[in-house]
C-alpha positions as CSV (number, residue, x, y, z in Angstrom):
1,M,89.7,44.9,170.0
2,E,93.2,45.9,168.6
3,I,95.0,43.1,167.1
4,C,98.6,42.9,166.2
5,V,100.1,40.0,164.4
6,R,103.8,39.1,165.0
7,G,106.1,36.2,164.7
8,Y,106.0,33.8,167.8
9,T,108.4,33.6,170.7
10,E,109.2,30.8,173.1
11,A,106.9,32.7,175.6
12,D,103.9,32.3,173.3
13,V,104.2,28.5,173.1
14,S,101.9,27.7,176.0
15,A,99.1,29.9,174.7
16,M,99.6,28.7,171.1
17,C,99.2,25.0,172.4
18,A,96.0,25.8,174.4
19,I,94.3,27.6,171.4
20,W,95.4,25.0,168.9
21,N,94.1,22.2,171.3
22,E,90.8,23.9,171.5
23,V,90.4,23.6,167.8
24,V,91.4,20.0,167.8
25,R,89.1,19.1,170.6
26,E,86.2,20.7,168.6
27,G,86.8,18.2,165.8
28,K,85.3,20.6,163.2
29,A,88.2,22.0,161.3
30,F,91.8,20.4,161.7
31,P,92.7,17.0,160.5
32,Q,94.8,16.3,163.7
33,E,93.3,14.2,166.4
34,E,96.1,14.4,169.0
35,E,96.6,17.5,171.1
36,L,99.9,19.1,171.5
37,T,101.9,18.8,174.8
38,A,104.4,21.6,175.7
39,E,107.2,19.4,174.1
40,S,105.4,18.4,171.1
41,G,104.0,21.9,170.6
42,R,107.4,23.6,170.9
43,A,108.7,21.0,168.1
44,F,105.7,21.3,166.1
45,F,105.7,25.2,165.8
46,A,109.6,25.2,165.4
47,G,109.3,22.9,162.5
48,Q,107.1,25.5,160.4
49,T,108.5,28.0,157.9
50,H,106.9,30.6,160.1
51,C,104.3,30.8,162.7
52,G,102.4,34.0,163.5
53,V,100.6,35.0,166.7
54,A,97.6,37.5,167.0
55,V,97.8,39.6,170.2
56,D,95.4,41.7,171.7
57,E,96.0,45.2,173.2
58,T,97.0,43.5,176.5
59,G,99.5,41.3,174.7
60,A,97.5,38.2,175.2
61,V,97.7,35.7,172.4
62,V,94.3,35.3,170.8
63,G,95.1,33.3,167.6
64,L,97.8,32.0,165.7
65,Y,98.9,30.4,162.2
66,I,101.4,28.0,160.9
67,L,102.9,28.5,157.3
68,H,104.9,25.9,155.5
69,P,105.6,24.3,152.0
70,N,102.5,22.4,150.8
71,N,104.8,20.0,148.8
72,I,108.4,19.6,147.8
73,G,110.5,20.0,144.7
74,R,108.7,21.3,141.7
75,C,105.6,21.9,143.9
76,G,107.8,23.6,146.6
77,H,106.7,27.3,145.6
78,I,103.3,26.5,147.0
79,C,102.6,27.0,150.8
80,N,100.0,26.1,153.0
81,A,98.6,27.5,156.3
82,S,96.4,26.7,159.3
83,Y,94.7,29.2,161.5
84,A,93.4,28.9,165.1
85,V,91.4,31.5,166.9
86,S,90.6,31.5,170.6
87,P,86.7,30.7,170.8
88,A,86.3,33.8,173.0
89,C,87.6,36.0,170.2
90,R,85.9,34.4,167.1
91,G,83.8,36.9,165.1
92,R,86.3,39.8,166.0
93,H,88.3,39.8,162.7
94,V,91.3,37.8,164.4
95,G,91.3,35.4,161.5
96,E,91.4,38.1,158.8
97,H,94.5,39.6,160.5
98,L,96.0,36.3,160.5
99,V,95.3,35.2,156.9
100,R,96.5,38.6,155.6
101,N,99.8,38.3,157.4
102,S,100.2,34.7,156.3
103,M,99.9,35.8,152.7
104,E,102.5,38.5,153.3
105,M,104.9,36.2,155.0
106,G,104.3,33.5,152.3
107,K,105.5,36.0,149.8
108,H,108.3,37.0,152.1
109,F,109.6,33.5,152.1
110,G,109.4,33.2,148.6
111,F,106.1,31.2,148.0
112,A,104.2,31.9,144.9
113,V,100.8,30.4,145.9
114,L,99.0,29.8,149.3
115,Q,96.7,26.8,149.0
116,F,94.5,25.4,151.5
117,N,93.8,21.6,151.0
118,A,90.9,20.9,153.3
119,V,88.6,23.7,154.2
120,V,85.5,21.8,155.8
121,A,82.4,22.9,153.6
122,T,80.5,23.7,156.8
123,N,83.1,26.0,158.0
124,L,81.1,29.0,156.6
125,P,83.0,31.9,158.4
126,A,86.4,30.7,157.1
127,R,85.1,30.2,153.6
128,R,83.3,33.6,153.6
129,L,86.7,35.2,154.7
130,Y,88.9,33.3,152.1
131,E,86.4,34.3,149.2
132,R,86.4,38.0,150.4
133,L,90.3,38.0,150.4
134,G,90.3,36.6,146.8
135,F,91.1,33.0,147.2
136,V,89.6,30.9,144.7
137,Q,87.8,27.4,145.4
138,L,89.0,24.8,143.4
139,G,86.1,22.2,143.8
140,V,84.7,20.0,146.5
141,I,86.1,16.7,147.7
142,P,83.0,14.6,148.9
143,G,83.4,13.3,152.4
144,G,87.0,14.4,152.8
145,F,86.8,15.3,156.4
146,R,85.9,13.0,159.3
147,S,84.4,15.2,162.1
148,K,84.6,14.4,165.6
149,D,81.2,12.6,165.7
150,G,82.4,10.4,162.9
151,V,80.3,12.1,160.1
152,Y,82.1,12.5,156.8
153,E,81.8,16.0,155.5
154,D,82.9,17.7,152.2
155,I,86.0,19.7,152.0
156,C,86.9,22.7,149.6
157,P,90.4,23.4,148.6
158,Y,91.3,26.9,147.9
159,Y,94.2,28.9,146.6
160,H,95.5,32.5,146.3
161,L,98.3,33.7,144.1
162,L,100.9,35.6,146.3
């Protein structure tokens, strides 16, 4: 599968919402519990510093990321990102394309650090990818994530200098 990552357009919002909502429904990775509607999704994605979409050779959106400041003021040079890949395309390196592009775009927008606040400890594919790309784990926050079934799982913050 050939993957290209580019900035999103209005035409991508419906597919972005569908993929985002799949991850929310799974309840294993995102802190959000509410699904995006067409209207709330449009506003959510427009409110980010940058959104990238991964498209396959047919032009179909198969994944996305959001990039935004992690904090404000004296910590405003640190950005944060979230990634969502269509379940049908997982295991095909879509996430790697998204992460690499978000690192480039983070630097482009003047950020110095990319930080992930809450990588669920059991999300081993994501953790392996981040570590392979040079992200550093900061520790473990016990019980920092409540999964869909109500079980509290550990989270692992990560960072990478851009």
